[in-house]
C-alpha positions in Angstrom: -21.5 2.3 -12.0 -23.2 3.7 -8.9 -24.5 0.2 -7.9 -20.9 -1.1 -8.2 -19.6 1.7 -5.9 -22.2 0.8 -3.3 -21.3 -2.9 -3.5 -17.6 -2.1 -2.9 -18.5 0.3 -0.1 -20.7 -2.3 1.5 -17.9 -4.9 1.3 -15.5 -2.5 3.0 -18.0 -1.7 5.7 -18.8 -5.4 6.3 -15.2 -6.4 6.6 -14.4 -3.4 8.9 -17.3 -4.2 11.2 -16.5 -7.9 11.3 -12.9 -7.1 12.3 -14.2 -4.5 14.8 -12.1 -1.7 13.3 -13.4 1.9 13.8 -14.1 4.3 11.0 -11.6 6.6 12.7 -8.8 4.1 12.4 -9.7 3.3 8.7 -9.7 7.1 8.0 -6.3 7.4 9.5 -4.9 4.3 7.6 -6.3 5.6 4.3 -5.3 9.2 4.9 -8.7 10.8 4.6 -11.1 12.4 7.1 -13.8 10.3 8.8 -16.4 12.1 6.7 -14.6 11.3 3.4 -14.1 7.7 4.6 -17.9 7.3 5.2 -18.5 8.5 1.7 -16.4 5.6 0.4 -18.3 3.1 2.5 -21.7 4.7 1.4 -20.6 4.3 -2.3 -21.0 8.1 -2.9 -17.5 8.5 -4.3 -15.3 6.5 -6.5 -12.5 4.9 -4.5 -9.0 5.2 -6.0 -6.8 2.1 -6.2 -4.6 3.5 -3.4 -7.5 3.8 -1.1 -8.7 0.2 -1.8 -5.1 -1.1 -1.5 -4.7 0.5 1.9 -8.1 -0.9 3.1 -7.2 -4.4 1.8 -3.8 -4.2 3.4 -5.3 -3.3 6.8 -7.9 -6.1 6.5 -5.4 -8.6 5.4 -7.2 -9.5 2.2 -6.5 -9.2 -1.5 -7.8 -6.0 -3.3 -9.9 -8.3 -5.5 -12.0 -9.3 -2.5 -13.0 -5.7 -2.1 -13.6 -5.0 -5.8 -15.4 -8.3 -6.8 -16.3 -10.0 -3.6 -14.3 -13.1 -4.6 -10.9 -14.3 -3.7 -8.5 -14.6 -6.6 -8.4 -18.0 -8.2 -5.9 -19.7 -10.4 -7.7 -20.7 -13.6 -4.9 -22.5 -15.4 -1.8 -24.2 -14.3 0.8 -26.6 -15.7 2.6 -29.4 -13.8 6.1 -30.3 -15.1 7.6 -33.5 -13.9 
């Protein structure tokens, strides 16, 4: 579980840095202190869904990208003509 938390935290950090968003802004967006936000990025605490949702919303990505590292895919579809 700890490894999974670190992976999620690393994805959040990587996206934040790529988008050049400060830790302070993300802490404000997610409603936590900067110190608490850093714990999420470091994988030291389990991030609740609301936290992940707010991060994903700010980054403009699906929550699944933060959790699994992959974009959601449609695995089955039907075409009706």
